[in-house]
Structure formats: structure tokens, C-alpha cells
N, C-alpha and C positions, 0 to 999 in steps of 0.2 A: 401789518396785521400778518402774524405768524400763520404759516397755512398747516393744516393740520394734514398728516399725511393718511393715506384711505385704511383701513383696518384689515387685518388680513380674512380672510373666510377660513373658517375653522376646517379642518379636514374631513370629511364626513366618516363618521364607523364604515367599519365593514358588517355586512348584514349577509346572513344565510342565503344562496341563491343571487345574490347580484351576479352581472354580465359585468366585468371589468378586464380592460387588455393587462398583461404582466405591470408595466411601469405604474399605472392608477391604483394597480391594487399593493403593490408594493409601497408604493408613499402611505398608503393608509393602513396596511399592515403594520409600518411604523413605528404610526400616532395609536395605534392600540394600548392595553393594557397587557404588561409583560405576560399575565397568565393568558393570556389568550393563544389558542393556536386554528392556526387556517390556512389552506390549501387555494392556489388557484388552478382549476381544473378543465381544459380546455374551454379555458373564457368564462367559468362560473364557479361563484364560491362557494367553498368547502368548510364551513365553523364544527370544528371537531368536538365530539362529545367527553366528558370526561372519560379517564383514562381505566378502567375495571381491571381487578387483581390478575385477572386470567391474561389480558391484554399484558399486564408487567412482567408475570413470571416466564411469559414465551420470549419476551425482549432480552430477559436478562440472557435467557441460554443462545439466545440468536446473536447477542453480542458478543459471547465469551466464543461460539464458533469460528465467527468472521475474525474477532481478536486474535485468535490464537492461528488463524493462516497467515494475518501480518507480519508478527513476530518472527514467522517462519520465514518468508517471503519479504525481503527487501526491493522495496519499489511498488510495493502497495500499500496502500489507506486506507483504513477503515472508518465513517463518519457516520454517526448516531444523532438521527434526525436532526441532522441540519438543512438549512432552507439550501435549496437548488432549483435555479433559475434554467430552465429549459429551452424557453419559448418564449414570443410573442406573447402567447395566453396560458401561458405554463409557469407556474411556482411552486414546488411540493416540498414536503416536510416526510420522504421518506424514514421509516423506520430504522433503515441501513443500507450504507451504502459500501462499497468496493470499489477502491479505485485503483488504475494504474498510474502513477506519479507522472506528470508530464513530460518531465524529463528522462521519461523509461519510456515515452510511446502513448501517455495515455491523453484522453481524447477532452479532457477537462479541464479550468483554468480557473483563477481565483480572480476577481476582476478589481477593477479599482473599488468598487462600494466593500470590498471582503468579503463577497457571495462566492459561493462558487456557481458556477456556468458552466455550461457543455452538458452533455448527457454521462453517468456514470457508465461503467463497464458493466458493473451489478449491482440491482437495486433489489432490495428484498423489505417485503411492507407483512405485517402482522393484520391479520382480517377478522374483525369480528362485526362488529356493526359495520364498519366499513367497507366488510367484503363484497358486495357487489359493486361498488363503486372500485374497490383497486383492482378486483377482474376485467371490469369494461373500461370505463371513463378515463383510470390514471395507467391503467394498463396501455391504452390509446396513446396516452400522451408520452410514454414512455418510448412506445414503439413510433413513434413519429419523430420524437429527437432523434434518438438513435444509440437508445440502451440497448446494449447486448445480449444480457441474460437479466431476466423479469423472475424472482421468488413470491409466489405468496403465499403464508401461511395461514391456509383458511379455520381457524377454529371455529365455527359451526358447524363447515362441511367435513370439518376432523381430517383435512386432506392438503398436503403440499402439493402444489402449483410451479411446476419450473418450465419459463419458457424459453425458449433462445431465439437467436436472429438468423431465421435466413432467409436472403433475397430481401430484405428490408421488411420484412413480415416475424411476428415472432410465433414459432411454432411447439407446442407443448414438446418438452425434449422428456424419452422415457425413461424410465431407471433402470441401470442393469440388470442382470439376471437375478444380481445378489439382491435386488431391494434398493441401491444403492443409487443417490444422483452424483456426476461427474459431471464436473465445471469442466467445456470446454475453453472459455477463456483465462481461465485459471485453473490449469493442471495443478492436481492433487488436493481441489478445492472439494472433497469428498463427504456427502451427507445422508444418512442412515434415518429418512422423513419417520419413518415409524417410531423409532427412538424421539426423535425431535418432539412428536405430537403426544407422546405419552412424557415426557420431560426428562427422560433419561441421559440427563447433560453426560454421566462417566463413558455411557454408551458413544454418542455423536462424537463423544471427543476420539474416543478410542477409533470409531472409523475415520474421522477425519486425519489421525497420526499417521494411518497407511497410505491414506492418499499421498500427506508429505515426506514418507520415504521411497516413495516412486520416485522411479527416472524420469518419468514425465516432471514432475516437481523438480528434481533438481536441473532437468534442461530447462522449463520455463527460468528460475531463478537467476541462470548463465546467462538467458539471453536478457532479461531486464538488466545484470549487470554490465554487460555490453552496451547495452543502449545508453546506459547511464555515464559509460565511460567516452563513448564517442562523440 
């Protein structure tokens, strides 16, 4: 008599508010339809709502800003919405990430599963419906994981928050006297938050290019090149 193999149990779908570990979340997420977007933050599943035009408009400008920095800074890389496995209770999809490549001393790596593991040096989020999550639960996960700088473009508050790691904790980074933010992890990454919020892409890039022409940026590029060749 032929022995029937037991049927595999179907993978349960993700539901908003599920409490899961990262491995279980990842398995269920991969079984979901491609159009579904979800994140695991502090062991809790957050299902994303449809993206509105104001988020998309800001995302275009944010990625252009980060992308121009990447082009001028060999040894860095920008990721747009890529899954990031931060730890046993955290798997996020930040709107933007700026990395130092592993061969240049960065702290992320691509696992055998093909996904990004470890904390990006800089994470950027656009918050409207998710503003409270971005500034609380998700920020805490990024802090615990070791992210060095964390930026939230808070559309409801009409404000840009920039946090930097100090003794293992995020502290808000104040803008300079001219109102511009200047990254410490990525010298030359300058941002005019007022221009970004009013979607003045030309001014955002003008200020960035001032940073890219600075001596600090040139020294940073040289350090990355030295690490790559060592």
C-alpha cells in the first residue's frame, strides 16, 4: 500500500499587530502577495497602508539627494525601500538607506538569503500616517541595532528630525547657524530641511553640492579609498 506523505500546513498570512520573531515573520512575508508591504518592529507586525502622493513626491526628492551623494562618494551605496534584517525582532523596509560598503569598513552585509543584514550607517524615513511609529518604535529598533544616523521627514509635523548616535543612544542633531544639517558619519552630506519640506529640489541639491565640494568630503572619499585598497 502506498504511503501518503502528510500535507504541508499552509503558511498563515500576516496580520497587522501579529507578535512574531524575525524568522517567522520573514517566512510569512515571503508567502504574501507581492503588492503587500509589511515590517516587523519590536516584534510587532505593521502592515503599510497605500502610499499617498505627498509621500511619493517627497520620496523622489529624498532619493535624488541621497543618490547624488552616492555618485560623488565611491565606497557608499544608497538603497531604496530594501528589506533590512536588523535583529531577532526587527525586519524593516526604510524609505532610504545610505551605507558604507563592507569592503570600506561598513557595518552591513548581504546574507546567504540575499537580504541586507546589520544596521545601515544612515536610515531615512518619510512619515505621514507612520510618523508616530517612525519617531518611536521604529527609531528604537534602529537605535538598538546600531544605526549611526536616523532621519525622519515628518510630513504631518512639517519638520525634519535628524538623530545621531551618542554613547549608544540617539540624540537629536541640531542644524548649523545657517539652518543646514551636516552628517557626521558622511562628511559632505548636507541638507537644507526647509528646502526639502517645500520640495525645492534645486535648493536641496545646491546645498548638497556645497558639502560635496568641502575639504571634509574630499578627506572622507580618500579614507574610503584607502580602506578599500588595504
